[in-house]
N, C-alpha and C positions, 0 to 999 in steps of 0.2 A: 503493500500500500503505500502511496506518494502522499508527502506532505507537499501543498502547494503553498508560497509564501505570497504576501502581497505583491512584493514586487515581482514575483513570476506571472499574477496574474495581469499585471500592468502593461508586462510586453506583449502580450496577444489579445487582449480585451479592449476594443475601441466602441465609441459609440453607435458608429454605423452597423458594425458586427453584432452588438447587442442588440439593437433593434431589429434586424433579420431574425437572429435567433428566437427572440421573443414571439415575434409574429408568426413563426412557424411554430412554437409551443402553443400559442393560443389557438392556431389552427386547430392541433392535434387535439386540444381540448374540445373544439367545436364540433371536431368528427366522433369525440367520445373515445378517442384513442388514449387520453391521458387523465388520470388521477389525482386528486388533491388532498392532503391531508390538511385538516385545518389546525390553525394556530391556537396553541395551549398556553397558557401563562400560570406561572405560581409567583406569588409575592411576598416579601418578608423587610425586616428591618435588622440591621446589626449595628452595633455602637452609635445609632442615630442616622444611620445610612439607608437610602431606600434600594431596596433590592428587587430584582425580577428577573426571571429565566423563562424564556420562551422557545417553543419548538413549532416547525411547520416542515411541509416537505411534499414530494409529488412522485409519481411514477410516471415515465416517460416511454412512448413505443419508439421504436427505433427511427432515425429519418438520415436516409442518405449514409453518408459514411458514419453518422453519430449511433452507436449503441443504445439499445434500451436500457435505462439505469431506472434504479430507485434512489430516493436522495431525499436527505433530513436538512435543514437547517436550525441551530441551536444559536441564541444569542443572550447575553447577559446584559442587565441593564442596572448601574449602581449611580445612582442620584442624577438618572438622565443621561449618562454616558454609555455608550453600546459598543459591544465587541461581538463580530460575529464569525461563525465558522459552518461550512457547509459539508458535508459527508456522501461520498456518491458509493453504492454498491451496483454490481454487475446483475441485470434483470436475468441474464443467461445461466450464470452460478450462484448468486447471492453473495460472493465473496466482495469486501471492500475494495474499492479501487483506490479513492484519494480522498482526504481531507485538505478542505481549502480555505485559507484566511480569508474573509469575504467582505472584509468593510468597503475597501473600493468597489467591488462589483455591487453591494447592497446600494452604495451611492449611485451606480451606474444603471441598476435595472429598474429602479422606479422610474425615472426621468425617460427611458428607453421602452418601457411600457407606456408610458404617457406617448410617447412619440408615435408609437404604432396606432394607438387611438385616435390621435390628433392627423395623422397622415390618411386614415381611413374615414373621419368624420369632420374634419375641418373643411370650409370651403376652400378651394383651389386657389382663390384669389385675395386670401387673407394676407394683410399688410401690416395690422398693427397687433404686437402681442401685447399683454398685460402680466406682470409677476406681481403677485401679492407674496411678499417675504423676501429677505435678503440674507437667508443662511445657505448653506450646503447643497438642499434640495433645489431651492430656488435659482439658484446660479446654474446646477445641473441641468434644469428644466429648461431654461432660458437656451443654453448651448444647445440642447437635443432638438428643441422645437424648431430652432433656427436651420435645421438641417433638412427639415421637412416641409417648410413653407418659406417663401420669399420676403421676409418682413421687410417692410419699409422702415419701421421703428418700434423701440420697445419702452414701454412704460413700466415704472417701476415704483411699488407701493409698500411701505413696510414702518414699522413703528422706529427702528433704528437703521441705519447703514444703508438706507436708498440711495442717498447721494454717493457714497463711496463704490456700492455695487453699479450704479448706473454709471459713472465714470469708467469703471473696469470692465463693464461689457460693452460699453462703445468702443472702447480701444481694440479689445479682444474679438470682438463681431465686425467691427466699423460699419456700424449703424448707428443712427440717431438715438440715443437713450436717455429719459429725464424722469427724475423723481416726482411724483404726482401724488395727490391724495386719492382716496379711495373712490368718491365719486365718479371722478375723471377717469381714472383707471376703467371703472367697471362701463362707463358709457361710450367710451372711445375705441376699446379694444374689440378685434374681430376673433381673437382668442385669447382666454384668461386663463391663468393658472395659479392656483392658490397653493400654496408651500409654506404655511405656518404653523402655528401650536396655537392659534385661536380656538376659545372651547365655544363662541358665539358665531354667528354669520358676520362677514366682513362688510359685506355692502348689502345697499337695496336692490335685490334682483329685479325690480322694474326698471332700472336705469341700464341693466344688459340690452345691447341692440340686436335686432333679428339677425338672424343668420349666425350669431357667435356660437363658438364653441369654446365650452368652460370644462376645465378639468380641476378638480378638487383632490389633493393628495396629501394633504398635511396630516389629517388624522387618521388612525386606525382603532379607535375607540368608538363605543355607543354613545359617550358622555360628551363629545365635542363635535361640533359642525363649522363649517366655514361657509355654507351655501345657505339662504334661506327658504323658506315655502314659496315665496312671490316666484323666484326663478324656478326651482324646480316645478312650480306648478306649469310654467311657462313652457318648459322642454317638451319638445317633441318625442325626446328619447333620453332616456338614462341608461348608460353603458358601465357595466360593473365587471370586474374580472371574472368574480365566481359570485352565483347567487347566493350561496350559503354563507361567504363570508361577509358580503355585502349587508345581508340582512341581520347579523349578530353585531358586526364592528364598525359599519358605516355610519356614523351620528347624523350624518346629512340625511340620510334614509330613515333609520331607526325614529329620528324624533320628529319626522314630517309629520303633519297632522292627516289624519285619515282622509283618503281620496286625492291627496295631492298628487302622488305616482301612479297612475293607473298600473295595474299589473302587466299590461301587455307592452308599458313603453318600459319596463325596466329589462332588459337584456344584457346577456352575458358576451364580452366582445369578441370570444371564440365563435360565438355564434355569429356574430355580424360579420366577421372575417370570412366564414366558409358561405353564408347566405347573406350578402350585403341588402339592406334597405335602401330604397330610393331615399335621399335627401334634398327637400325644397330650400331653396335660396334665401327664404325667410325663418327656416326652423332653427332654432336653438336646440343645441345638442349638448349634454353633460355627460362628462366621464368620472366617476367615483372611484378612486383606487383607497384599498387599505394595505396592498402589498400581501401575494399570495407565495406559497412555496414553490410553485409552478415557475415563477420566474427564476427564482435562485438557483434551482436544480436545472432549469435550461441553460442557465449561463455557467454553472460550476462543470456541467458536460461539455460544452464547449470548449472551455479553457483547458480541461482535463484532457480532452481529445488533442487540443492544438499542442499541448506540451507533454504528449504520447504515454499518457496516463491510461487512457482507456479508448 
């Protein structure tokens, strides 16, 4: 069995590669060829520190040169600081193949999954991206989404750090990037991504323009939400990674008032990849992510294969 380090992961895993690997994994899931292990958590305290241990996973069928695998992601949290590992097993023999340090591709995988959804569901002529948040995921999402749409400008809204992030993204992506307030970001953007730790909605959903694509990725607990019922009620489609996880962990969905999201409007991303739905130019589409083991196992398998471990 191989131990694959963060440095080794970085040599073979890049945003475009990650996006294509996740699109293929979600397509497998949409065809019923992949199974997902739900997230399980245990929490506690030690010497005043808040502790948590979480686990999730998936089974993936073979895909071209990539073998069928079983995998688990396990991660610790201590006072909000995380460390991630993914272990892979052969579906053919059951033997352990590799354990990977997974901080780097945890950063990449969430943004890559959002990019899969945006590439499928955002309007092709989207010109303005709004990013709520100025942390690691906000930056990763700006970079990933700029690879699937030709944005002319990016708007950044955050409680702190928005000016610095706007300056850095402008230099990195060679785009006009401005720090703005929440109403302007919500009203002006064709694509909106929320990557914050907010527990309550970030903006009035009535402000969002017709035709917008909105991705909410900041929370994976039922107690927190970034989008309000006004926006969810206007959405023609609410895409999620996996219905089981979304109905348990997506606060935006769990906390929505009865009837706000009609059951037929709540659809898994894999289903939409396999059987695309028509999308009108005035339709608002929401993608709600909580992160599922399918994503981690898919990227771990790709990395392990490229490094000769499977």
